[in-house]
Phi, psi and omega in degrees: 000315178293328173297322180293324186291322183291321173296325182292317180296321179301304186296320180300314178301315175297318176298316176297325182288307200259323189266313198273327182303308179296328181289323178301318181288334177272353183293144179283148172268136185294139170288160180275020177273149177096176181287154176277127184267140179285145188258002191301298184299321178302323178297315176294325181293319186289319175301309178305314178299317182299313178300316180299309180299318176298313183300320182282355180079032180247160181269106184288132168086011182272323180293128173237016172269152182292320184252015181269174182234153179292143182282152179284149180276132175259165180296148183303332176298335185273347177273147181291151178307318191293339186293326181283348181260013182283327180266003177299150180287153187262153179296138176279174177300312182298316176304310182289336174287322175294324178287332178292321180290327176303323178262016173060035172080007178280091188294341182290340184276343183267161172298138182298321175298330177287321181295310180302316181297318173304316173295320180297307182299321183288323176300312184297319176298321182294312182306316184291317175298320176286329173296321179298317180294323183288326183288336184282339182292000000 
């Protein structure tokens, strides 16, 4: 039961990041015309729907189709291994610099993703330092 709950939390975090965010940005904003409606009962209905979905073993809020249903939570063994690595913390610039010193600057001995992340983070650090120096003048 706790494994299913962990899976639900993982998918809800991923869904909020990747699926729902672009659609929320594209949504049209409501105009300020007409009377203001109270949101009280709607909040309780949404919470009841969320509780019902969790009790049924479904991922609440992942579906974005009008006539679709939220997907069911599967056992952890049925998901690919890479899925569980998505929320792992990424290496910091200090960690990557330490790793670069260990291989004596030979980037061919490092993982390609680590090299690319090192380059991105070091560029970003140089830009920040340059901007800070310009701001002090």
